Structure formats: C-alpha cells, structure tokens
C-alpha positions in Angstrom: 361.2 289.6 118.1 361.6 291.7 121.4 359.0 292.8 123.7 359.1 296.5 122.7 358.4 295.0 119.1 355.5 293.3 120.4 354.7 296.6 122.9 354.6 298.4 119.7 352.5 296.1 117.6 349.6 295.7 120.8 349.8 299.7 120.8 348.5 299.5 117.1 345.1 298.3 118.0 342.6 301.0 117.4 341.6 303.8 119.6 339.2 303.0 122.3 339.0 302.7 126.5 337.4 300.3 128.3 337.4 300.1 132.5 338.1 297.1 134.2 335.9 295.2 136.0 335.4 293.0 138.9 337.4 289.6 138.5 334.8 287.3 137.3 335.2 283.4 136.3 334.1 282.2 132.7 334.6 279.3 130.6 337.5 279.2 127.6 335.1 277.4 125.0 336.1 274.4 124.3 332.8 273.0 123.9 331.1 276.5 123.0 330.1 274.8 119.6 329.3 271.0 120.3 327.1 268.1 119.8 326.6 265.2 121.8 326.8 261.6 119.7 326.4 259.4 122.6 327.2 258.7 126.4 330.1 256.4 127.5 332.6 255.4 130.1 335.3 255.1 127.8 334.7 251.4 127.8 335.1 251.1 131.5 331.4 249.6 131.7 331.8 248.1 135.2 334.7 249.5 137.0 335.9 252.2 139.0 337.6 254.7 136.1 338.4 258.7 135.7 337.3 259.6 132.6 339.7 262.2 131.3 339.7 264.8 128.3 343.4 265.1 127.3 344.1 268.9 126.2 347.2 268.6 124.2 350.1 271.6 124.7 350.5 271.1 121.1 347.0 272.4 120.1 346.7 274.8 123.6 349.7 276.3 124.6 349.4 278.8 127.9 345.7 278.2 127.9 345.4 278.0 131.7 348.1 280.3 132.5 346.7 282.6 135.8 346.6 285.7 134.7 347.7 287.0 138.2 350.6 285.6 138.0 353.1 288.4 136.1 355.5 285.9 135.2 353.2 283.8 132.9 354.8 280.3 134.6 351.4 279.0 136.9 348.7 277.3 135.4 345.2 277.8 137.5 341.6 276.9 136.6 338.5 277.5 138.8 336.0 275.0 137.6 334.6 272.3 135.4 331.5 271.8 133.6 331.0 268.3 132.5 327.9 267.0 131.7 326.7 263.2 132.2 323.9 260.8 132.2 322.7 259.1 134.7 321.0 255.9 133.5 318.5 255.3 136.4 317.6 259.2 137.6 316.0 258.4 140.9 319.2 256.8 142.1 321.5 258.9 143.0 325.4 258.5 142.1 328.6 259.9 143.3 331.5 261.3 141.5 334.5 263.0 141.6 336.2 265.8 139.5 339.7 265.5 138.7 343.0 266.7 137.1 346.2 264.9 136.2 349.6 266.4 135.3 351.6 265.1 132.3 353.9 261.8 132.7 357.7 263.5 132.6 359.0 259.8 132.0 356.1 259.3 128.9 354.9 262.8 127.9 351.4 262.7 126.3 350.4 260.6 129.2 348.9 261.2 132.5 351.0 260.1 135.2 349.1 257.3 137.0 351.6 256.7 139.9 349.8 254.6 142.4 350.5 256.9 145.4 348.5 259.7 143.6 351.9 261.8 143.1 350.8 262.5 139.2 347.0 263.8 140.6 347.0 267.5 140.2 343.3 267.5 142.1 340.6 265.6 142.9 337.1 267.0 144.8 335.2 264.8 147.2 332.8 263.0 146.4 330.0 264.6 144.8 325.9 263.3 144.7 324.3 263.8 141.3 321.2 266.0 142.1 317.7 264.7 142.8 315.7 263.5 139.8 312.0 261.4 140.1 313.0 259.6 136.6 313.3 256.0 136.4 314.9 256.4 133.3 318.3 258.0 131.9 318.3 261.7 133.8 321.1 264.3 132.3 322.7 266.8 134.3 324.9 269.4 133.6 327.5 269.3 137.1 329.1 272.8 137.4 331.7 272.2 140.4 334.1 275.1 141.5 337.4 274.1 142.6 340.7 275.8 143.8 343.4 273.3 143.2 346.9 274.9 143.7 348.3 276.6 141.1 350.8 274.3 138.8 353.9 275.2 136.9 354.0 274.8 133.3 356.8 273.0 132.1 357.9 275.1 128.5 359.0 273.2 125.5 360.3 274.1 122.3 357.2 274.6 120.3 354.8 271.6 119.4 357.6 270.0 120.9 357.3 266.4 123.0 358.2 268.0 126.2 355.2 270.6 126.2 352.8 270.1 129.3 349.5 268.1 128.8 346.6 268.3 131.2 344.1 265.6 131.9 340.8 267.0 133.2 337.7 264.4 134.1 335.7 263.0 136.2 336.0 260.1 138.5 333.4 257.4 138.3 332.2 254.5 140.6 331.8 250.9 139.5 328.3 250.3 138.0 326.5 247.8 135.6 326.6 250.2 132.7 324.5 250.9 130.6 321.7 249.5 132.8 322.8 251.5 135.9 325.9 254.2 137.0 327.1 257.5 135.1 328.7 257.8 131.8 329.4 261.4 130.1 328.4 263.2 127.0 330.6 262.5 123.9 331.1 263.8 120.9 332.8 261.5 118.2 334.0 261.7 114.6 332.3 259.8 111.5 330.7 256.5 111.6 329.0 254.7 108.6 326.0 255.1 110.5 325.4 258.6 111.0 322.1 260.1 111.3 320.4 263.1 112.3 319.6 261.6 115.9 323.5 260.6 115.9 325.6 263.4 115.0 329.2 262.7 114.0 331.6 265.2 112.9 333.3 264.2 110.0 336.7 265.3 110.9 339.4 266.7 108.7 342.1 265.4 107.0 344.8 266.3 109.7 343.7 264.2 112.7 345.4 261.0 112.0 348.5 262.6 111.1 348.4 264.7 114.4 351.5 263.7 117.2 350.1 262.6 120.2 347.9 262.4 122.4 346.6 258.9 120.2 343.0 260.0 121.2 341.3 263.0 122.9 340.1 260.8 125.8 342.0 258.9 127.6 340.8 256.4 131.0 342.5 255.6 134.0 341.8 252.9 136.5 341.2 253.7 140.0 340.5 252.2 143.5 337.4 254.0 144.2 335.7 254.6 147.5 336.0 257.8 149.6 339.7 258.8 148.0 340.1 257.1 144.7 344.0 256.7 143.8 345.2 255.3 140.2 345.7 251.6 140.7 349.3 252.5 138.5 348.3 250.7 135.4 348.5 252.6 132.4 346.0 255.1 130.9 344.3 253.5 128.0 342.9 255.5 125.1 339.2 254.2 123.6 339.8 253.2 120.1 342.3 252.9 117.6 344.3 256.0 116.7 344.2 257.0 113.3 340.8 255.2 112.4 338.1 257.0 111.6 335.1 256.7 114.4 337.1 256.3 117.2 338.2 259.9 118.1 336.2 261.1 120.9 335.8 264.6 123.3 333.9 265.0 126.5 331.4 267.6 126.8 333.5 269.3 129.3 334.7 272.5 129.7 336.8 274.8 131.5 336.0 277.6 133.9 339.1 280.1 134.3 340.1 283.7 135.3 342.2 283.5 132.0 340.5 284.7 128.5 339.4 281.9 126.6 340.8 281.3 122.9 339.5 278.4 121.0 339.8 277.9 117.2 336.3 277.6 115.4 335.5 275.9 112.2 332.4 276.4 109.9 331.1 273.5 107.5 328.1 272.7 105.9 327.8 269.5 107.5 324.3 268.3 107.8 324.5 266.2 110.8 326.7 268.1 112.6 324.2 271.3 112.7 326.4 273.1 115.3 329.2 273.5 113.3 327.4 275.6 110.3 327.5 279.5 110.1 324.7 281.1 111.7 322.1 282.8 109.3 323.0 286.2 111.0 325.0 286.7 114.1 323.5 286.1 117.4 325.0 288.0 120.5 323.7 285.8 123.3 325.1 282.5 121.4 328.5 281.1 122.7 329.5 280.6 119.2 328.2 284.3 118.0 328.6 283.7 114.2 328.4 279.8 114.5 331.0 277.0 114.0 332.2 274.6 116.3 334.7 274.7 118.7 335.5 271.4 119.3 338.8 269.2 119.0 337.8 267.4 115.8 337.0 269.7 112.8 337.4 272.7 115.1 341.3 271.9 115.5 341.2 269.7 111.7 339.2 271.7 109.6 339.0 270.4 106.0 339.2 273.1 103.3 339.1 271.4 100.2 337.0 268.3 100.5 339.8 266.0 101.4 337.2 263.5 103.1 335.5 262.8 99.9 337.4 259.9 100.2 334.9 259.0 103.3 331.6 257.6 102.0 329.4 260.8 103.1 325.7 260.7 104.5 322.9 261.1 102.0 322.4 264.8 100.1 326.0 265.8 101.8 328.0 268.6 100.3 331.3 269.2 99.0 333.3 270.6 102.3 334.4 273.7 102.1 335.5 274.5 105.7 336.2 278.3 106.9 338.0 278.8 109.7 338.5 281.4 112.7 338.6 282.1 115.9 336.9 282.5 119.6 337.8 285.0 122.1 335.3 284.6 125.4 336.4 287.0 128.7 333.5 287.7 130.6 335.0 290.2 132.6 335.7 292.7 129.7 332.5 293.0 127.6 332.6 295.8 125.1 336.2 295.5 125.2 338.7 296.2 122.4 340.1 292.8 121.0 342.5 291.3 118.9 342.5 288.0 116.9 346.0 287.2 115.4 346.4 284.3 112.8 350.4 283.4 112.3 352.2 280.8 110.5 354.3 280.3 113.4 355.2 280.8 117.4 356.9 284.2 118.8 360.6 283.7 119.0 363.1 285.3 121.4 361.1 286.2 124.7 361.9 285.7 128.2 360.3 281.9 128.7 362.0 279.0 127.6 359.6 278.2 124.5 360.3 282.0 123.2 356.9 283.1 124.5 356.9 286.7 126.6 354.8 287.1 129.6 352.2 290.1 128.8 352.9 291.9 131.9 356.7 292.1 131.4 356.4 294.3 128.0 356.8 297.8 128.4 353.9 300.1 128.5 351.4 296.6 129.3 352.3 296.4 133.1 348.8 297.2 134.7 347.7 294.9 137.5 345.2 293.2 135.2 347.3 292.4 132.5 348.2 288.4 132.2 349.2 285.5 130.0 352.0 284.8 127.3 352.2 286.2 123.8 353.0 283.2 121.9 352.3 283.8 118.3 354.5 285.8 115.8 353.1 289.6 115.7 355.4 290.2 112.9 355.0 287.5 110.5 354.4 289.2 107.3 352.0 286.6 106.1 350.3 286.9 109.4 346.2 288.2 109.6 345.3 290.6 112.3 341.5 291.3 113.4 340.2 293.8 115.1 337.0 294.7 116.8 335.2 294.7 120.6 334.0 291.7 122.6 329.7 292.1 123.2 328.0 292.2 125.9 328.7 288.7 126.9 332.7 289.2 126.7 332.8 287.2 123.0 334.5 288.5 119.5 334.6 285.9 117.0 336.9 286.6 113.8 336.8 284.4 110.4 339.2 284.0 107.4 337.3 284.6 104.5 338.4 281.5 102.2 338.2 282.3 98.5 339.1 279.7 95.8 341.9 280.8 95.1 343.2 281.0 98.8 342.2 277.2 99.4 343.8 276.2 96.2 347.0 278.1 97.6 347.0 276.2 100.9 346.2 273.1 99.2 349.5 273.3 97.0 351.3 273.5 100.2 350.1 270.1 102.0 350.2 270.3 105.6 349.8 273.8 106.8 350.0 274.7 110.6 348.4 278.0 111.8 348.5 279.3 114.9 345.9 281.7 116.5 345.9 283.8 119.7 343.9 286.4 121.2 344.2 289.8 123.1 341.6 292.1 124.9 343.1 295.4 125.7 342.2 298.3 127.7 343.6 301.5 126.9 342.1 303.1 129.4 344.4 301.4 132.5 347.4 303.2 133.2 349.8 301.8 132.2 347.9 299.8 129.6 346.1 296.8 130.3 346.5 293.4 127.6 345.1 290.3 128.7 346.2 287.3 126.3 344.3 283.8 125.3 346.6 280.8 125.0 348.0 280.1 121.6 345.8 277.2 119.5 347.4 275.8 116.5 344.6 274.6 113.9 346.0 271.9 111.4 344.8 272.9 107.4 
C-alpha cells in the first residue's frame, strides 16, 4: 500500500480539531489490566539476578519507536514502573533497573555477553523507600531513565529476526523468601487457583506461539556496584507449553510514544480485572474493563477452548471479547482511530513493509511519529473512530456474535493485528501519532 493511500485513509477520520500539548511521558499499558498471582525472583532465590520481562517483537512491533525520530528507526523509553515486595520492610534493599537487547545470534534470547555489550542500559544502585514494617512491604518503584535510543532491526513480519527487548530489575543476592526483594507476577492457571491467588486461564494459542518460550527470563549477574551478566545463558522459568508456568512481571514502560495494547474481556471468576465494567469509568486505566496482560490479553478464548482444563468451581463457559486500548497522555480529548486487520502493512519504506508516519504526504507535522504497520486497506478489517478521554485513553471493543465466533473457529488459528492513531487535524500539516502494532492470537 503506497504512502498516499495511507494518508487518504488517515484523512478519512471524522472531522475535528485538537491543539497539541506539551510533551509528557505516559505508560504504554502492559499492566493496565493486571492481577497479582504471587511474588517471586524467577527461581534465583539466593543469587544475584536480573529478572526480565520479554517484550516480543512478534507481538509488539514498533511499540517503542521514538516519536521524535521522523524515520521511525529509533526506540526510546524514559522510565520503568515495577512493583516489588521486600520480605522485611525495615531493612532497605538495593536494586538496579536494566534493559537488554536481543542476541543477534540467538533471536528471542537476551544478549548476555559477559562484557556487558548486550546491555542497553543499567541504572546505578537504588535503595528501596524507607519502611517500618517488620514483615513484607510492597513498593511501586517509578524510576526515570534516559538511555540512548537504540536502532530497531526490522525483519519480516512476525519473523525470527524481529527485535525483542528485555526490561526488568537487577536484584541483589538474598535469602528468599526470608529476606530480599522479589517482583509481583501474574501467572496462568494452576489447579489450586482461588480468589486469594488469582490466575489467568489463558486462551489456547499461547502454548503454540513462537519464541520466546516464556514471558519472563532471568540472567545471572556478578552483583556489586556495576553488575554484569556472568555469560551464562538466560533461564526461562517453568516449562514452555505447560500451563501454570507462564508468567509476566508487574512492569510497565514510560515513553513519549502513544501506548497501544490488546485488551481481552473475560468472565473469569478469579481474574477480576479481566471482566468488563458494568459502566465505563473515565478514571480507570482500562475504561471499559478487561486485561491488557500478555496472557489472555494476547491470547483470548473466544469459544471456551479452555473447557478442557478443570475450571474453578462455578466457572462460566468462556466467550471472550477482544479490543484495543490507546493511551496518549499528551493528547486528551483528541481524535483516535483503532484499526483491526488480518495482516501487516506491506510496501512501506522500512524493511518490514511499515511506513514512517512523518514521511506520509500531509502528515509531516513536528509531532507526527511512529510507523504505520497495520494494513489499513484490508477489506476484512475494522476501523473504530472516537476520541481519547480526559486522561488520553480510548478503548475499542469488537462486538462478537455467536455467528462471528463460529466463523472464526472454523478457520482454526487466526491472528489479528491492531494499531492505534491519535490525530490532530488542526495542525498544519496534519499530525498523526501511531502506537505500535499488536498481534492477538485467537
């Protein structure tokens, strides 16, 4: 699809105007709809370790593109938020925040060279906040960082060369679970699930998904003032493909780029965040309700495929609904567009077929940024129009009829691609800010 066609489709948005605001950072939304299952260190109970969240390029393409880069080639983040638990609150602990790049020789694995060449950034050691508790203390750590932008390596759509990122927290050796820091985690179903230990009964496509073999990995480090990887291969906790072993850290990313994450609304009893709200809540991080996690959020269950798993008592048959959440704290009350397609954009100037927004005729405003990576001309796609709320959020949901569910089921495995745009038609030329593209596996 040529850039002019992309421009015409973007211009088809309902008329309106919004004046750009000063640049402000916001969270992308990976944990906007999230439940805590337990606290853990990924099995590294007594050793120095980097506990990392895997951000897969096969699920989140162009999610971290620096909007200030008109070529759409650089990735930039400006902070991390991670929720941790100190087992003895009154004894302060130290931690670092860290990011790893993908290993070019083993795509889907962090680059763990012992000289630190694969480390994108690492903060200095930071003390946990003061606390008087003699028992566990929970801390929400929000730390601004300013690592140098890193170039993305664009491969074929959802291919093995798509760039993954690994972001997380460096933990000092402790005597877990007696003392030390661990990270809050959400996990998929286990037979002992209760209301007190929520677990997400993830949809059927997660075990069959491509790399990474899990959503969290650990890298052993030297510890000390300047931790380095020991050079040992990263470990992925649990056994890939076995339910009860998929995990996600309570970690979100602060950026200047608009956030775009898939949403799944379920009827699960013991994962309350995933349920639709009875009425919209403008102050909620997910205004209509639903989970944005990497479990059911990316892998919904549209037709009760998980009935084969023994459900909790009084569970209902699953019939999930899918959607997309846009977050742009810089653009409240702005025109928003969410696009669902059955494939990526092809024919753009980037190697993977995507197209920098700022290079599309008519959309060269200084605030334009990101890459168009969804097929805007797919005749089977759906486009949702609306406006962001006072907090810069817009959520679109797909109404799923029984016939639609049956039709999708007849096709077996189906992937859909989402992307969002926040548009200012008052700017001259027009301004459009693109989220990343997110793949939901139905």
